[in-house]
KEDRENSE-392034 format. One record per atom (N, C-alpha, C): residue in three letters; y, x, z. Coordinates in steps of 0.02 Angstrom, whole numbers, padded with zeros to 5 digits, always signed. Layout:
N
ALAYXZ ...
//
This chain:
275
MET-03351-00125+03479 MET-03278-00131+03476 MET-03257-00169+03413 VAL-03214-00219+03422 VAL-03193-00260+03366 VAL-03144-00222+03322 ARG-03156-00224+03257 ARG-03111-00190+03210 ARG-03046-00230+03202 THR-02991-00193+03191 THR-02927-00225+03180 THR-02918-00240+03106 LEU-02883-00295+03093 LEU-02870-00318+03024 LEU-02795-00330+03015 ASN-02766-00296+02966 ASN-02698-00311+02945 ASN-02700-00353+02882 ILE-02652-00399+02876 ILE-02650-00445+02820 ILE-02585-00436+02781 VAL-02592-00423+02717 VAL-02534-00418+02672 VAL-02539-00476+02623 GLY-02493-00523+02629 GLY-02496-00583+02588 GLY-02534-00638+02624 ALA-02499-00682+02657 ALA-02532-00734+02697 ALA-02515-00802+02669 GLY-02533-00813+02606 GLY-02530-00880+02578 GLY-02589-00920+02603 HIS-02611-00968+02564 HIS-02664-01012+02587 HIS-02728-00974+02602 VAL-02750-00930+02557 VAL-02812-00894+02567 VAL-02806-00845+02626 GLY-02753-00806+02627 GLY-02745-00757+02680 GLY-02742-00787+02749 ARG-02706-00843+02755 ARG-02700-00871+02822 ARG-02764-00906+02845 VAL-02801-00936+02798 VAL-02864-00967+02818 VAL-02914-00914+02841 LEU-02922-00862+02801 LEU-02968-00809+02821 LEU-02945-00776+02886 GLY-02879-00765+02892 GLY-02854-00735+02953 GLY-02870-00778+03014 ARG-02859-00843+03009 ARG-02874-00887+03066 ARG-02948-00885+03084 LEU-02991-00887+03034 LEU-03062-00888+03048 LEU-03087-00821+03075 PHE-03063-00766+03047 PHE-03083-00701+03073 PHE-03061-00693+03146 ALA-03000-00716+03161 ALA-02975-00710+03230 ALA-03013-00756+03277 ALA-03025-00817+03256 ALA-03057-00866+03300 ALA-03128-00847+03317 THR-03164-00816+03270 THR-03234-00798+03282 THR-03241-00729+03313 GLY-03186-00691+03315 GLY-03190-00623+03340 GLY-03220-00574+03291 ALA-03226-00595+03227 ALA-03253-00550+03176 ALA-03207-00490+03168 PHE-03141-00503+03170 PHE-03090-00451+03169 PHE-03036-00471+03218 ALA-03000-00421+03243 ALA-02940-00433+03283 ALA-02880-00427+03237 VAL-02845-00482+03226 VAL-02788-00481+03179 VAL-02730-00442+03210 GLY-02706-00393+03172 GLY-02650-00352+03194 GLY-02584-00376+03165 ASP-02561-00343+03112 ASP-02496-00358+03083 ASP-02504-00401+03020 VAL-02454-00444+03009 VAL-02454-00490+02952 VAL-02390-00482+02914 LEU-02395-00469+02849 LEU-02337-00459+02805 LEU-02340-00507+02746 THR-02286-00543+02735 THR-02281-00586+02676 THR-02214-00570+02642 ARG-02196-00611+02592 ARG-02135-00598+02554 ARG-02072-00607+02597 SER-02077-00645+02650 SER-02019-00654+02694 SER-02042-00652+02767 HIS-01996-00633+02811 HIS-02014-00631+02882 HIS-02029-00701+02908 ALA-01991-00750+02883 ALA-02005-00820+02904 ALA-02075-00841+02883 GLY-02096-00820+02823 GLY-02163-00836+02801 GLY-02216-00802+02844 ALA-02201-00741+02864 ALA-02248-00705+02907 ALA-02254-00738+02975 LEU-02197-00761+03003 LEU-02198-00796+03066 LEU-02239-00860+03062 ASP-02229-00896+03006 ASP-02267-00958+02996 ASP-02342-00944+02990 ALA-02359-00891+02955 ALA-02429-00873+02947 ALA-02461-00854+03014 VAL-02425-00816+03054 VAL-02450-00797+03120 VAL-02462-00859+03163 GLY-02416-00908+03157 GLY-02425-00970+03194 GLY-02488-01007+03172 PHE-02501-01007+03107 PHE-02561-01041+03081 PHE-02624-01003+03102 ILE-02622-00937+03096 ILE-02680-00896+03113 ILE-02695-00899+03188 GLY-02642-00903+03228 GLY-02651-00903+03300 GLY-02660-00834+03329 ALA-02641-00783+03291 ALA-02647-00714+03314 ALA-02606-00670+03268 GLY-02593-00609+03289 GLY-02558-00561+03247 GLY-02485-00555+03262 ARG-02453-00507+03228 ARG-02382-00493+03236 ARG-02349-00495+03168 ALA-02297-00534+03160 ALA-02261-00539+03097 ALA-02216-00478+03089 VAL-02219-00448+03028 VAL-02175-00391+03013 VAL-02139-00405+02947 SER-02088-00366+02934 SER-02045-00377+02876 SER-02055-00327+02820 ALA-02091-00272+02833 ALA-02098-00221+02781 ALA-02164-00183+02792 MET-02190-00154+02739 MET-02253-00118+02742 MET-02250-00060+02792 ASP-02194-00025+02795 ASP-02190+00033+02840 ASP-02184+00014+02914 GLN-02177-00052+02928 GLN-02176-00075+02997 GLN-02246-00091+03023 MET-02295-00092+02978 MET-02362-00110+02998 MET-02396-00051+03034 ARG-02434-00067+03085 ARG-02471-00015+03120 ARG-02536-00001+03082 SER-02571+00050+03103 SER-02635+00067+03070 SER-02686+00013+03085 ALA-02737+00008+03043 ALA-02789-00042+03053 ALA-02854-00016+03023 ASP-02909-00044+03046 ASP-02975-00025+03019 ASP-02986-00058+02951 VAL-02959-00119+02944 VAL-02970-00159+02883 VAL-02904-00187+02859 TRP-02893-00185+02794 TRP-02832-00213+02764 TRP-02852-00266+02713 MET-02826-00327+02721 MET-02838-00380+02674 MET-02775-00391+02632 LEU-02781-00382+02566 LEU-02725-00392+02521 LEU-02734-00460+02487 ALA-02707-00512+02518 ALA-02715-00580+02493 ALA-02652-00599+02453 VAL-02636-00557+02404 VAL-02577-00567+02363 VAL-02598-00590+02293 GLY-02550-00609+02252 GLY-02565-00630+02184 GLY-02597-00575+02144 ASP-02637-00594+02094 ASP-02673-00545+02054 ASP-02627-00492+02024 ASP-02568-00513+02002 ASP-02523-00466+01969 ASP-02488-00419+02019 GLN-02498-00431+02083 GLN-02466-00389+02134 GLN-02514-00339+02167 ILE-02579-00348+02156 ILE-02628-00310+02194 ILE-02619-00235+02184 GLY-02613-00212+02122 GLY-02607-00141+02109 GLY-02546-00110+02141 ALA-02488-00142+02134 ALA-02426-00115+02162 ALA-02428-00116+02238 VAL-02453-00169+02267 VAL-02457-00174+02341 VAL-02504-00121+02368 CYS-02560-00110+02334 CYS-02607-00060+02357 CYS-02577+00010+02352 ALA-02540+00023+02299 ALA-02507+00088+02292 ALA-02456+00099+02347 GLN-02419+00046+02364 GLN-02370+00051+02419 GLN-02405+00063+02485 LEU-02461+00028+02495 LEU-02499+00037+02557 LEU-02523+00110+02563 ALA-02548+00138+02509 ALA-02573+00207+02511 ALA-02517+00257+02524 LEU-02456+00241+02504 LEU-02400+00285+02517 LEU-02376+00281+02589 CYS-02382+00221+02619 CYS-02354+00210+02686 CYS-02402+00225+02743 HIS-02468+00223+02729 HIS-02515+00227+02785 HIS-02574+00273+02769 PRO-02598+00309+02818 PRO-02660+00348+02808 PRO-02719+00299+02804 LEU-02760+00307+02753 LEU-02814+00258+02742 LEU-02883+00289+02746 GLN-02888+00352+02765 GLN-02953+00385+02769 GLN-03000+00346+02815 GLY-03055+00323+02788 GLY-03104+00287+02827 GLY-03091+00213+02836 ALA-03033+00189+02812 ALA-03017+00118+02818 ALA-03051+00078+02762 ILE-03051+00013+02770 ILE-03077-00033+02719 ILE-03018-00073+02692 VAL-03012-00075+02627 VAL-02959-00114+02594 VAL-02993-00163+02546 PHE-02978-00227+02553 PHE-03007-00276+02506 PHE-02955-00326+02484 HIS-02965-00352+02424 HIS-02922-00405+02399 HIS-02963-00469+02389 CYS-02929-00524+02374 CYS-02962-00589+02372 CYS-02960-00621+02302 SER-02951-00581+02251 SER-02947-00607+02183 SER-03016-00624+02155 GLY-03020-00679+02120 GLY-03082-00696+02085 GLY-03084-00668+02015 ALA-03026-00649+01988 ALA-03022-00625+01919 ALA-03020-00550+01913 LYS-02999-00515+01965 LYS-02991-00442+01962 LYS-03043-00408+02006 SER-03065-00349+01985 SER-03116-00313+02023 SER-03084-00267+02075 SER-03126-00238+02116 SER-03102-00192+02167 SER-03076-00127+02138 ALA-03087-00116+02072 ALA-03060-00056+02040 ALA-02984-00053+02044 LEU-02952-00112+02053 LEU-02879-00113+02060 LEU-02855-00077+02123 LEU-02901-00065+02168 LEU-02883-00033+02232 LEU-02891+00042+02229 ALA-02889+00070+02170 ALA-02897+00143+02162 ALA-02850+00184+02205 PRO-02786+00164+02212 PRO-02742+00205+02256 PRO-02769+00211+02327 ALA-02802+00158+02351 ALA-02831+00161+02419 ALA-02892+00206+02420 THR-02935+00200+02370 THR-02996+00242+02371 THR-02978+00315+02362 GLN-02926+00329+02323 GLN-02903+00398+02315 GLN-02876+00427+02380 ALA-02854+00381+02424 ALA-02829+00402+02490 ALA-02884+00403+02543 GLY-02946+00392+02522 GLY-03002+00397+02568 GLY-03028+00331+02595 ALA-03003+00275+02570 ALA-03026+00210+02594 ALA-03088+00187+02556 LEU-03122+00138+02583 LEU-03176+00103+02549 LEU-03147+00037+02523 ALA-03163+00018+02461 ALA-03131-00040+02430 ALA-03182-00094+02414 ALA-03158-00157+02415 ALA-03201-00213+02397 ALA-03157-00272+02378 SER-03190-00323+02351 SER-03155-00387+02340 SER-03197-00443+02370 VAL-03164-00493+02396 VAL-03196-00551+02426 VAL-03161-00612+02398 HIS-03198-00654+02361 HIS-03167-00712+02329 HIS-03201-00776+02354 PRO-03169-00814+02399 PRO-03197-00878+02421 PRO-03195-00928+02363 ILE-03253-00958+02347 ILE-03259-01001+02289 ILE-03247-01073+02311 ARG-03184-01091+02318 ARG-03165-01159+02334 ARG-03090-01167+02327 SER-03066-01229+02328 SER-02994-01243+02324 SER-02963-01235+02393 PHE-02903-01206+02395 PHE-02867-01196+02459 PHE-02803-01238+02462 ALA-02804-01296+02428 ALA-02744-01338+02425 ALA-02721-01359+02495 ASP-02768-01372+02539 ASP-02752-01393+02608 ASP-02781-01342+02657 PRO-02742-01291+02676 PRO-02770-01237+02718 PRO-02800-01261+02783 ALA-02769-01308+02817 ALA-02795-01331+02881 ALA-02863-01364+02872 GLN-02870-01403+02819 GLN-02933-01437+02806 GLN-02987-01386+02788 VAL-02969-01337+02747 VAL-03017-01285+02727 VAL-03040-01245+02788 ALA-02993-01227+02831 ALA-03011-01188+02890 ALA-03059-01227+02935 GLN-03050-01293+02938 GLN-03092-01334+02980 GLN-03162-01343+02952 HIS-03167-01340+02885 HIS-03232-01354+02853 HIS-03253-01296+02808 PHE-03244-01235+02832 PHE-03259-01176+02790 PHE-03333-01159+02787 GLY-03371-01182+02836 GLY-03442-01166+02839 GLY-03478-01182+02774 GLY-03519-01135+02750 GLY-03556-01144+02689 GLY-03520-01122+02626 THR-03457-01101+02632 THR-03419-01080+02574 THR-03448-01016+02545 PHE-03462-01017+02480 PHE-03486-00957+02446 PHE-03427-00910+02433 CYS-03440-00845+02441 CYS-03389-00794+02427 CYS-03419-00742+02381 GLY-03389-00733+02323 GLY-03411-00680+02278 GLY-03386-00614+02304 VAL-03431-00566+02314 VAL-03411-00501+02342 VAL-03436-00444+02297 GLU-03396-00392+02292 GLU-03416-00331+02258 GLU-03374-00274+02285 GLY-03398-00212+02276 GLY-03360-00155+02299 GLY-03405-00101+02329 ASP-03374-00057+02366 ASP-03411-00002+02397 ASP-03461-00028+02449 ALA-03520+00002+02449 ALA-03572-00021+02495 ALA-03549-00017+02568 GLY-03513+00035+02585 GLY-03490+00042+02654 GLY-03441-00013+02673 ALA-03399-00034+02627 ALA-03352-00089+02641 ALA-03390-00154+02649 LEU-03438-00167+02604 LEU-03475-00230+02608 LEU-03520-00233+02669 ALA-03540-00175+02695 ALA-03581-00174+02755 ALA-03541-00200+02815 VAL-03475-00193+02813 VAL-03432-00220+02866 VAL-03410-00291+02850 LEU-03391-00304+02788 LEU-03364-00369+02770 LEU-03417-00423+02768 THR-03478-00407+02749 THR-03530-00459+02744 THR-03544-00492+02811 PRO-03557-00455+02864 PRO-03568-00489+02928 PRO-03506-00525+02954 ALA-03446-00500+02937 ALA-03385-00535+02958 ALA-03380-00602+02923 LEU-03397-00603+02858 LEU-03396-00666+02821 LEU-03450-00714+02847 GLN-03507-00688+02861 GLN-03561-00730+02889 GLN-03541-00760+02956 ALA-03502-00722+02995 ALA-03480-00745+03060 ALA-03433-00806+03054 ILE-03396-00811+02998 ILE-03352-00869+02989 ILE-03385-00925+02949 GLY-03450-00918+02937 GLY-03488-00971+02903 GLY-03492-00964+02828 ALA-03467-00909+02801 ALA-03469-00899+02729 ALA-03538-00877+02706 GLN-03552-00887+02641 GLN-03613-00863+02611 GLN-03595-00811+02558 PRO-03596-00746+02574 PRO-03578-00695+02525 PRO-03628-00692+02468 VAL-03604-00685+02407 VAL-03645-00679+02347 VAL-03623-00617+02309 ALA-03668-00570+02298 ALA-03650-00509+02263 ALA-03641-00523+02189 ILE-03587-00497+02159 ILE-03574-00506+02088 ILE-03563-00438+02056 ASP-03569-00437+01989 ASP-03559-00376+01950 ASP-03485-00366+01939 ALA-03458-00312+01965 ALA-03386-00299+01958 ALA-03365-00294+01885 GLN-03410-00270+01842 GLN-03394-00263+01771 GLN-03387-00331+01737 ALA-03416-00383+01766 ALA-03413-00450+01736 ALA-03369-00496+01777 LYS-03320-00468+01812 LYS-03279-00508+01858 LYS-03241-00563+01821 THR-03215-00548+01761 THR-03177-00599+01725 THR-03222-00656+01703 VAL-03283-00640+01681 VAL-03331-00692+01661 VAL-03350-00734+01722 TYR-03359-00700+01779 TYR-03374-00735+01842 TYR-03319-00785+01859 HIS-03257-00763+01853 HIS-03201-00808+01869 HIS-03197-00865+01820 ALA-03211-00851+01756 ALA-03210-00904+01706 ALA-03262-00958+01721 ALA-03318-00937+01753 ALA-03369-00986+01772 ALA-03340-01038+01819 SER-03299-01016+01866 SER-03267-01063+01913 SER-03218-01109+01877 VAL-03184-01082+01826 VAL-03138-01123+01786 VAL-03177-01177+01750 PHE-03234-01160+01720 PHE-03276-01210+01687 PHE-03299-01263+01737 ALA-03322-01241+01795 ALA-03351-01287+01844 ALA-03300-01331+01877 SER-03236-01311+01876 SER-03184-01349+01910 SER-03130-01373+01862 ASN-03089-01327+01837 ASN-03031-01347+01798 ASN-03049-01383+01733 TYR-03095-01352+01693 TYR-03111-01382+01629 TYR-03152-01446+01636 LEU-03188-01452+01691 LEU-03222-01515+01705 LEU-03171-01572+01711 VAL-03115-01558+01745 VAL-03062-01608+01752 VAL-03032-01624+01683 THR-03023-01573+01641 THR-02995-01584+01574 THR-03040-01629+01533 VAL-03105-01618+01535 VAL-03152-01659+01497 VAL-03153-01731+01523 LEU-03151-01739+01589 LEU-03149-01806+01618 LEU-03084-01842+01600 ASP-03029-01805+01597 ASP-02966-01835+01575 ASP-02971-01861+01504 ALA-03005-01823+01461 ALA-03015-01846+01392 ALA-03055-01911+01391 ALA-03106-01915+01433 ALA-03146-01976+01437 ALA-03104-02036+01459 LEU-03063-02025+01511 LEU-03022-02080+01537 LEU-02971-02103+01485 ARG-02941-02056+01449 ARG-02891-02075+01398 ARG-02924-02110+01339 ALA-02985-02089+01322 ALA-03021-02122+01267 ALA-03039-02194+01286 TYR-03061-02204+01347 TYR-03074-02272+01370 TYR-03011-02315+01364 GLN-02955-02287+01385 GLN-02892-02325+01383 GLN-02871-02339+01311 ALA-02885-02292+01266 ALA-02870-02303+01195 ALA-02910-02361+01166 ALA-02967-02376+01198 ALA-03009-02432+01178 ALA-02991-02496+01214 GLY-02935-02495+01251 GLY-02911-02555+01284 GLY-02932-02564+01355 VAL-02964-02514+01385 VAL-02987-02519+01454 VAL-02931-02496+01501 PRO-02910-02537+01549 PRO-02857-02516+01597 PRO-02879-02453+01635 GLU-02830-02412+01653 GLU-02845-02347+01684 GLU-02888-02353+01747 PRO-02875-02399+01793 PRO-02918-02403+01852 PRO-02990-02422+01833 VAL-02998-02465+01784 VAL-03065-02483+01762 VAL-03098-02424+01726 ALA-03058-02385+01688 ALA-03085-02326+01654 ALA-03115-02278+01705 ARG-03081-02268+01761 ARG-03108-02224+01812 ARG-03173-02252+01842 ALA-03175-02318+01851 ALA-03235-02349+01877 ALA-03294-02343+01828 LEU-03279-02347+01763 LEU-03331-02339+01712 LEU-03357-02267+01710 ALA-03311-02219+01714 ALA-03331-02149+01706 ALA-03365-02121+01768 GLN-03348-02147+01826 GLN-03373-02116+01888 GLN-03449-02113+01892 PRO-03486-02169+01881 PRO-03559-02163+01888 PRO-03590-02118+01835 LEU-03562-02118+01774 LEU-03588-02073+01722 LEU-03578-02001+01742 ALA-03517-01984+01764 ALA-03503-01915+01782 ALA-03542-01894+01844 ALA-03544-01938+01895 ALA-03577-01920+01957 ALA-03652-01910+01946 GLU-03683-01955+01907 GLU-03755-01948+01895 GLU-03771-01886+01853 SER-03728-01873+01803 SER-03739-01813+01762 SER-03734-01750+01804 MET-03683-01747+01847 MET-03675-01688+01889 MET-03734-01681+01937 ALA-03755-01737+01966 ALA-03812-01734+02013 ALA-03875-01709+01977 ASN-03884-01731+01915 ASN-03943-01710+01877 ASN-03940-01635+01859 VAL-03880-01611+01843 VAL-03873-01539+01829 VAL-03894-01498+01889 PHE-03870-01517+01948 PHE-03884-01477+02007 PHE-03955-01488+02033 ARG-03986-01544+02013 ARG-04054-01558+02034 ARG-04106-01530+01985 LEU-04091-01536+01920 LEU-04140-01520+01869 LEU-04123-01459+01826 GLY-04058-01440+01825 GLY-04034-01389+01778 GLY-03999-01423+01720 ALA-03955-01385+01687 ALA-03912-01415+01635 ALA-03951-01441+01576 ALA-04000-01403+01551 ALA-04036-01425+01491 ALA-04073-01491+01504 ALA-04108-01495+01560 ALA-04146-01556+01575 ALA-04100-01615+01587 ALA-04038-01603+01609 ALA-03992-01658+01625 ALA-03958-01686+01562 LEU-03961-01650+01506 LEU-03925-01672+01447 LEU-03954-01736+01418 SER-03910-01783+01402 SER-03929-01844+01368 SER-03876-01859+01315 GLY-03883-01915+01280 GLY-03832-01933+01231 GLY-03852-01918+01160 PRO-03806-01929+01112 PRO-03823-01925+01041 PRO-03847-01856+01018 ILE-03817-01802+01043 ILE-03839-01736+01020 ILE-03909-01721+01047 ALA-03923-01740+01109 ALA-03991-01731+01136 ALA-04042-01770+01096 ARG-04022-01827+01067 ARG-04068-01868+01026 ARG-04070-01845+00954 GLY-04025-01800+00934 GLY-04022-01778+00865 GLY-03985-01827+00820 ASP-03944-01870+00849 ASP-03907-01921+00811 ASP-03839-01892+00789 MET-03840-01848+00740 MET-03779-01815+00719 MET-03733-01860+00679 ASP-03759-01916+00650 ASP-03716-01964+00616 ASP-03667-01995+00666 THR-03692-02013+00725 THR-03648-02040+00777 THR-03597-01988+00799 VAL-03619-01927+00807 VAL-03573-01873+00827 VAL-03518-01865+00775 ALA-03534-01867+00711 ALA-03484-01859+00659 ALA-03434-01917+00660 ARG-03459-01978+00670 ARG-03414-02037+00673 ARG-03368-02031+00733 GLN-03395-02012+00791 GLN-03353-02005+00850 GLN-03300-01951+00841 GLN-03320-01896+00812 GLN-03272-01841+00802 GLN-03216-01863+00756 ALA-03233-01898+00702 ALA-03181-01921+00655 ALA-03135-01971+00688 ALA-03164-02017+00728 ALA-03123-02068+00761 ALA-03075-02036+00811 LEU-03100-01988+00849 LEU-03058-01954+00898 LEU-03003-01914+00864 ALA-03019-01880+00810 ALA-02969-01841+00774 ALA-02914-01885+00746 ALA-02933-01945+00724 ALA-02883-01992+00698 ALA-02839-02020+00754 TRP-02869-02028+00813 TRP-02831-02056+00870 TRP-02786-02003+00902 ASP-02815-01944+00917 ASP-02778-01892+00953 ASP-02806-01824+00933 GLY-02767-01786+00896 GLY-02790-01723+00869 GLY-02819-01675+00920 PRO-02784-01660+00976 PRO-02811-01613+01025 PRO-02876-01637+01056 THR-02882-01702+01068 THR-02945-01728+01097 THR-03001-01723+01046 GLY-02986-01735+00982 GLY-03036-01727+00930 GLY-03058-01655+00925 ALA-03011-01608+00932 ALA-03028-01537+00929 ALA-03072-01517+00989 LEU-03057-01545+01048 LEU-03097-01531+01107 LEU-03169-01555+01097 TYR-03176-01616+01070 TYR-03242-01643+01056 TYR-03280-01598+01008 ALA-03245-01578+00954 ALA-03276-01536+00903 ALA-03299-01469+00932 ALA-03258-01441+00976 ALA-03275-01376+01006 ALA-03337-01379+01050 LEU-03352-01439+01076 LEU-03409-01446+01121 LEU-03474-01461+01085 VAL-03470-01476+01019 VAL-03531-01495+00983 VAL-03581-01438+00980 ALA-03560-01379+00957 ALA-03607-01324+00949 ALA-03639-01302+01015 PRO-03600-01293+01069 PRO-03632-01275+01133 PRO-03681-01329+01157 THR-03665-01393+01143 THR-03710-01446+01164 THR-03773-01447+01122 GLN-03767-01430+01058 GLN-03827-01423+01015 GLN-03872-01368+01041 ASP-03842-01312+01062 ASP-03882-01257+01090 ASP-03917-01280+01153 LEU-03882-01318+01194 LEU-03912-01344+01256 LEU-03969-01391+01239 ALA-03961-01432+01188 ALA-04014-01479+01167 ALA-04075-01440+01143 ARG-04065-01385+01108 ARG-04122-01344+01086 ARG-04159-01315+01145 ARG-04121-01294+01196 ARG-04155-01269+01256 ARG-04193-01324+01292 LYS-04166-01384+01290 LYS-04202-01441+01320 LYS-04266-01455+01282 ALA-04263-01452+01216 ALA-04323-01466+01175 ALA-04378-01414+01188 ARG-04357-01351+01200 ARG-04406-01298+01214 ARG-04438-01307+01282 GLY-04403-01347+01324 GLY-04430-01367+01388 GLY-04431-01315+01441 
//
């Protein structure tokens, strides 16, 4: 018998997972609640299943509850859920990458099993993500009984669940920030520095692309230490000092960013030397 799934918060993540769970039969989508009834109707249209409701107390009971709301709302929404619905034996999970399943304490105190499921990818274009979700890694943690149900459901939609330490959830989320957001920041610094040297912006991107692409490919093929090259890897600290001074004179924040990366890169170079 297919378990029922209610969705609270159907933004990009909630609606993508809802559509995939419904399409594969991993769960039968029941009621969908968002900040507005119009939003819930739109989400149901995207998901292709479910019933839009306007309030928590209008939702019917379900085997599984997905709280796909903002991180700062999870605790309050879970508390409201526990007040409005009997949760004994149900599964409640949220989709935050930064917060652990401990935020779902009101649900566990009401007899539910709690977990978190964090798809590790950008959801800027929900339709595109839903179409190409296969292979997406999902960081999961929580009660074993909850994960015993959620893991095969995730596998059914093509996800690759990865167990993470709930106590290190913030560090785990920061890893994604380094791999995505801060990578963009560093590349922006490179593009602006090229332009400061008189290189037009489109040409700057053409110059940086093969360097960045090859470096990333080497990291994922060989590991970070083996992929490191450049003046610090060669021990040429005179060049590093000149570059840092030049950047600081040109643009203070960019010079500070360069300086902040020297020590971690020296540590990486030492690991490379140890082989």
